[in-house]
N, C-alpha and C positions, 0 to 999 in steps of 0.2 A: 527428386534425385538425391540420394544419400551422398553426403560429403565424402570425398576420397580419403583414404588413410592419411595422406600427407596433410590434409586439412584438419581432420578430427584429432590428430596427434600433434598438431603444430600450435601456432599462436592464434588463438581465436578471440575475436572481438564480439562482445555482447552489447547490443545497442538498446537503450531504453531512454527516450528523450523527454519524458514528461515528469510526473510528480513523485513525491516521496512514496506514496502507497504503491504506485505502479512499479517503481524500482524494487520495493520489497517483495511484490508479488511475483517477480521473476526468480526469486531465490532458489526454488527447486530446480528450475531449468538451468540456472547458472551452475548449480552443483553438479548436474548431469554433465554439462560441458566440461567442467573442471576434472571430472573423473577420468578423462582420457587426454585432454589437451595439455601440452607442455607449459602453456602460459595462457592466462585469461585476462584480457583487458576489457574494462567496461567503459562505454561511452554514454554519458548522461548529461542532463541539463545542468547549467550552473546552479549551484545551491544543493545539488544532490550527490556531490562527491562523498560526503560523510556517510550517506545511506549506502552507496555502492561499496564503500570500504568495509561496512559491517557485514556484507554478505560472504559467507564461507566460499572459498574458491577463487575470489577475485584477487589478482596480483597487482593490478595497476588500474588507475582511473583517469579518464580524459573527459573534459567537459566541452560542450558546444551548445550555443543558444540557437536552436533550429527555428527559423522564422515561420515554419509551417505548423508548429506544435502549440505554442502558448495561446492563452485566451487573448492576451494583448501583445501580439508579436511585434518585434522590431522590423524595420525595413530590411529587405534582402541587400546585403553588402558583399562586395567582392573580397575584401581583406580577410574577415574572419573565416569565410569559406575556403579561401586559398590556404589560410593558416592551418585549418583542420586537415585538409588534404595532405599538406606537407608533414604534419605531425604524424598522421597515420602511415604515410609512406615510409617515414623513418623507422617506424616500429615494425615494419615487415610483417604485416598481418597475413596469415595464411587463409583464414576463413572468417566470415562474419555472420552472426545471427541477429536479425533485426526484429525486436519485439514491439508490437503495436497493439492498441485496442481495436475493437471491431470497426470503429468509425474513422480510423487513421490509415494513411497510406505509407507503406514502407519505401515507395519508389524514389522520393527525393533524396533520402540518405543513401539509398542503394546507388544512385548515380554518382554521388560524391565518393562512395567507397570504391567504385570502379575507377574513378580518376585517381584514387590513392593506390591503385595497383592491387586491390583485393581480388583474387582470382575466383573465389567461391563465396556466394552469398545466398543465404536462405531467409525466407520471410513468409508470413501469411499474407496473401494478396488475392483479392477478387479482380483487381485490375490487371489487364494484360501487361506483363512486365518487359516484353521484348527480350533484350539481352542483359537486362539489369539483374535478374535473379537466376540462379541455378536451381534452386528449390522454390517452387511456388506452391505453398501448402495452403490447404483450405480446411476450415473447421466450422461447426455450427455456431451461429451468432450467440447462442445462450450459454456457451461453455464458460464455467467460472474462469476468471482471469488467470489464476495460478495454473490451472490445468491447460489452458490455451497455450501458455508459454512452453510448458513441458511437452505438449503434443508436437510443437514445432521442432524442438531439439531432438525428440525421439525420431521424427521423420527424417532428420538430418543424419541419424545414425548414432547419436549419443544415447546413453543408458541411464535411467533414473537411479538414484541411490535408494536405500530401503525406505527413506522418509518420503519418497515420491515428490509431490507438489507442495508438501507442507512447508511453511515458512520457517526460517531459522536465522539466527545471528551468530557472528563470530564470538566465541567466548575465550577468556573471561570478559565480562562487562566491567565497567569502572566500579569502584567502591560506592556504596550508597552515601548520599549527602547526610551530614550529621543532624540535619533538622527533620529528617523523616521520622514519623512515629515508630516507636518500638513495637506497638501492638498492631494487629491487622488493620489495614486502611483501604480506602477506595481512592481511585483517581477519577475525576471528572475533567474531561477535555472538551470545552464548550465551542471551540473555534473550528472553522473549516474555510479553505480558500474560496469556495463557492458559497455565496450567501444563502442560496436556496437550500443548501444541505445542512445548515446549522440552526438550532433553536435560537430564540431571542435571548438576550442577556437576562432579562427578567425571569424567563422560564428556567434557564439554567441555574440562576441564583436560588429560585424556589426549590429546585431539586437538591442543591447543596444543603439548604436549610432542612429539608425533610430527611435527608440521609443523616445529617448531624443529629437531628432529634431522635432518629432510630438508633443512635449510639455509635455511628461510624465516624472515625477521623476521615476527613476528605481533603485530598491534595488536588488543587486546581492547576492544571498545566496549560501552557501556551507559549508561543514564541515571544521574542522581544517586542515585535510589532503588536502583540496582543496583550500587552501589560494592562492597558485600561480595561479590556474585557475581563481578564482574569481577576483583577482587583475587584471589579463589580460583582462577578460571579462568586468569588470567595467570600466577600463581605466580612462579617465578624465570625462566621462559622467555619470557613475553610482555611486551608493553608495555601497562600498564594505563591505558586512557583513560576509565575509568568516571567519569561526571560532569564531564568536562573539556571537553566540546564542546557548542556550540549545535547546533541542527538543521542550519543552513547549514554550519557547520564540519564536522559529521559527513558531510554530502554531499561536501565537499572531500576528506576522508579516504577515503571510499568511491570517489570519482572517481579518485583516484590509486592505489588498490589494484589488484593484478593479478587477484585473485579474492576474493570475499566468501563466507564460510561462515556460514550463519544458518538458523534455523528459519523457519516461516511467521509473519513479523512485519513491522512497518513498515519497519525498516531494510533488509530484503531488497528491498522495493519501491523504497526510496530508491536502493539500488545499481542496480536496473534503470533508474531514472530518469536516472542518470548514465552508463549504458551499461556497467557492470562485470559480468562473468559471476558467477554465483552457484552455489555448492554448497548445495543446499536440504535441510536436515534436515526432512523433511516428515512430520508425523504425519497419518495418513489420516482424522482426525476430520472433515476437510472435503476436498472433491475437489481434487486437485492441478491439473487442467487449468483450473479456475476461478480458483485462487488462487496459481498459481506466479508468480514474477517474470516480468513480461511484456516480450517484445521483446528479451531478451538470452539468450545461451547459458546453459543451466541443466543441472546434473546433480542428479537427485533421488536421495536416500538415505533409507532407512527401509522397514520392512515395510508395504507398502500393502494387505496382506490381513489385518492384525492385527484382533483382535476388536473394537477400537474404531472400525473403519472406518465413516465417514459418520454417526457418532453425534452430532457436534458437541459432544462432551464437553469440559468445561472442565478437569476433574480426570481424570487417567488412570484408567479403570475396571479396568485390568489390572495386577496386581502386577508390579513390576519395570520398568514402562514399556517393554515389549519392542520396540515399533515404532521407538523411537529409541535406546534404550540398548544394543541389540544390534548397532548399527552399529560395525564394527571400525575402529580408527583408520587401518588401512592402506587401507580403502575411501575415507576422506576424502583421504588423501595422493594416492591414485590419481586421484580425481575432480579435485583441484586440478591435477595434472599433465596430465590430459586436456584440461581447459579452457585451460591455459597453452599446450599444444602446438597446439591448434586455433587459438588466437589468433595464434600465431606463423606458422602455415601459411597462414591466411586472415584478413585484417584486416577482412573484411565481417562483419555481425552474424549471419551464418548459417554456422557452422563445419561441417566434415565430420561425418557421422554417426558416433556411437560405438556403444557397446553398445546393442542394440535395447531401447527402453523406458526407457533411463536418460539418455541425452544428448538434450536437447530444445533448441529454439531460439526460445522465445517464441511468442505466439499459440497456435494449436492444435497439439497433438502427436498 
């Protein structure tokens, strides 16, 4: 059921309650909503307010720690739930769009939105929603995440902007830090919240050493909690930026990089949002076509037929982490060279095809 005009042109709440990458992947859908809404508020998990604020079209951000979403959820408590309901009621929300991944349910937050007085709610849901949803949208399970979100808002009656589902950030970004190399450089981001999706520190350090031998300055990025990891990976060859950057400053560093090397994690999607090509260390625990950096040239590395394939494992179930730690450093150097060569030959976001099944260009592959 398409949202009525009073909802589509009123105050719309966009809900995405999980990680950095998930928030960024809603960017095209949020822009579509902002094209007609008088105001857009985004509801995100704690720690993701900076990401939501970077999305074009977002006017306001509210956070809520939903106990049905995180890997290590807190107990359900009455006080924060009542606080959220009161906060949203005071904002006089006309409509809400609930973004979820295929394995998540939109119904718990839809119930709270009803209690907050939201009269129109749309979401993707295979579960029977009763009176919790006005739009129960369905899509194929293998739809890329950015397209999944855009499909939902278009079903609600919003219209995509010319960039469609492509990721983007609010500009201008902050000035570049003074310690960034003046000449072209690479970024290696070795961390990921889920251990199964990141290579070992030793493998990441070997990659930095190899890229440095190939003549590239390498910036190693990570959060404040990852300082030990980034120091190990940077070693004597890389520039250790662990814990030195806000999210917006990280976007600047990624924006200026020639290529970003990263596992399936939020900064890989941040690189896509600023238009930088990505060498993706992709553990096959989740489908690549759904979760690859969207809308930019990508080279996928890693054994996609490993025993962990499509298990959604958080901890690698196979000794030696073979899907990622068997990637040879020469493969990474070659992937960087491929992306660099294609960007020099063709400045459009769709470079010439490389090795079949390896070089992709965003969207579907």
